[in-house]
C-alpha positions in Angstrom: 124.0 164.0 123.0 124.7 164.6 119.3 128.5 164.0 119.8 127.7 160.4 120.8 126.2 159.5 117.4 128.0 159.3 114.1 126.2 162.2 112.4 124.2 165.2 113.5 121.1 166.0 111.6 120.8 169.5 113.0 122.8 171.3 110.3 120.9 170.1 107.2 117.6 170.3 109.0 118.2 173.9 110.1 119.2 174.7 106.5 115.9 173.4 105.1 113.9 175.2 107.7 115.7 178.4 106.8 115.0 177.8 103.1 111.3 177.3 103.7 111.1 181.0 104.7 112.2 182.0 101.2 109.6 179.9 99.4 106.6 181.6 97.9 103.4 180.0 96.6 104.7 180.9 93.1 107.7 178.6 93.7 105.5 175.6 94.2 105.1 174.9 90.4 108.7 175.7 89.6 111.1 172.9 88.3 113.8 171.4 90.5 117.0 169.5 89.8 115.0 166.3 90.3 113.6 165.4 86.8 109.8 165.9 86.6 109.5 167.2 90.1 108.2 170.6 91.0 109.0 172.4 94.2 105.6 171.3 95.5 106.4 167.7 94.7 109.8 168.0 96.4 108.3 169.4 99.5 105.8 166.5 99.7 108.8 164.1 99.3 110.8 165.8 102.1 107.7 165.6 104.3 107.3 161.9 103.6 111.0 161.0 103.9 111.4 162.9 107.2 108.5 161.0 108.7 109.7 157.6 107.4 113.3 158.0 108.6 112.0 159.2 112.0 110.1 155.9 112.3 113.2 154.0 111.2 115.3 155.7 113.9 112.7 154.8 116.5 112.6 151.2 115.3 108.9 151.5 114.5 108.3 148.6 112.2 104.5 148.8 112.6 104.1 152.3 111.3 102.1 152.9 108.1 104.4 152.8 105.0 107.2 151.0 106.8 106.7 147.9 104.6 106.0 149.6 101.3 107.9 151.9 98.9 107.1 155.6 99.3 104.4 157.0 97.1 105.3 159.1 94.1 105.8 162.6 95.4 103.0 165.0 94.4 102.2 168.6 95.3 98.6 167.5 95.4 99.3 165.6 98.6 101.0 168.5 100.3 99.2 169.7 103.4 97.7 173.2 103.4 99.7 173.7 106.6 103.1 172.5 105.2 104.8 175.8 106.2 104.2 175.1 109.9 104.1 171.3 109.7 107.3 170.5 107.8 109.6 172.3 110.2 108.1 170.2 113.0 108.5 166.9 111.1 112.1 167.8 110.3 112.9 168.6 113.9 111.4 165.3 115.0 113.7 163.6 112.5 116.8 165.3 113.9 115.8 164.5 117.5 115.1 160.8 116.7 118.7 160.4 115.3 120.2 162.0 118.3 119.4 158.8 120.3 122.5 156.5 120.1 120.2 153.4 119.9 118.8 154.8 116.6 122.2 153.8 115.0 122.3 150.3 116.5 121.0 147.1 115.0 118.8 147.3 111.9 116.2 149.8 110.8 113.4 149.6 108.3 111.9 152.2 106.0 110.1 152.1 102.7 110.0 148.3 102.6 113.8 148.1 103.0 115.7 146.8 106.1 119.4 147.6 106.5 122.0 148.3 109.2 120.8 151.2 111.2 124.0 153.1 110.7 123.6 152.8 106.9 120.0 153.9 107.2 121.1 157.0 109.1 123.6 157.8 106.3 120.9 157.3 103.6 118.6 159.6 105.6 121.2 162.4 106.1 122.1 162.1 102.4 118.4 162.6 101.5 118.0 165.6 103.7 121.2 167.2 102.5 120.7 166.6 98.8 117.1 167.6 98.8 118.0 170.8 100.7 120.4 171.6 97.8 117.6 170.8 95.3 115.2 173.1 97.2 117.8 175.9 97.3 118.6 175.7 93.6 115.0 175.5 92.6 114.1 178.6 94.6 117.2 180.7 93.9 118.6 180.5 97.4 122.1 179.8 98.7 123.0 176.5 100.2 125.9 175.4 102.4 126.5 172.0 104.1 128.6 170.7 106.9 131.9 169.4 105.5 131.9 166.4 107.8 128.5 165.4 106.6 129.6 166.0 103.0 132.7 163.8 103.4 130.5 161.0 104.8 128.0 161.4 101.9 130.8 161.3 99.3 132.2 158.1 100.8 128.8 156.5 100.9 127.8 157.6 97.3 131.2 156.6 95.9 130.4 153.0 96.7 127.4 153.0 94.4 127.3 152.2 90.6 128.3 155.0 88.3 125.1 154.4 86.3 123.1 155.3 89.4 120.4 153.4 91.2 116.9 153.5 89.7 114.4 155.2 92.0 117.2 156.5 94.3 120.1 158.1 92.4 120.7 159.2 88.8 123.9 158.5 87.0 127.0 160.2 88.4 127.5 163.6 86.9 131.1 164.2 85.8 133.1 166.9 87.7 136.6 168.3 87.5 139.4 168.2 90.1 138.5 171.6 91.4 135.0 170.6 92.4 134.0 171.6 96.0 132.9 168.9 98.5 129.3 170.0 97.9 129.6 169.8 94.1 131.3 166.4 94.5 128.4 165.1 96.6 125.8 166.6 94.3 127.4 165.0 91.3 127.7 161.6 92.9 124.0 161.9 93.7 123.3 162.3 90.0 122.8 166.0 89.9 124.4 168.7 87.7 126.1 171.0 90.2 125.6 173.9 87.9 121.8 173.3 87.5 119.7 176.5 87.5 116.0 176.9 86.7 115.6 178.4 83.2 113.9 181.4 84.6 116.7 182.2 87.1 118.5 185.5 86.6 122.0 185.3 85.1 
């Protein structure tokens, strides 16, 4: 069914699920490429966004949080069972966007309504970029599907260079030799070379 929809969420979802296996409790307080967010905060955000974009794909406009902006991510809100719960929530997200009707008409999440196809692109950008954030913060490798990266680059290139408050930081400069992943990361306002200060060199 995935070949009948514009984008397949399986690759970035599988990648995050694999990354979760390499996250220890000690990582939860570590910094991430997202300013002021710890790994625990980021995991809380991934949990929330996966749920919200699943509701959007299913056209659930009556679900809690649909009409309001997402709360500030906090590790304090992270379920004790996040290691088992987050993979399930991510799988539900991927499954929801396999339905061709998810990409039709409009969709609503976080108090914002937009064309469903655009919402799907925003969602896969979030899952991909935060997968990279998680990998960098915990010292793991990250790879992304080139087709998804090309779509993300096209999408992010349409935004303002100064970024979008609450969504994207200012575009980080890159050179002509930047990989697709580095290009996407930079357009999303990250430094592609970011490493935690405690990371081994």
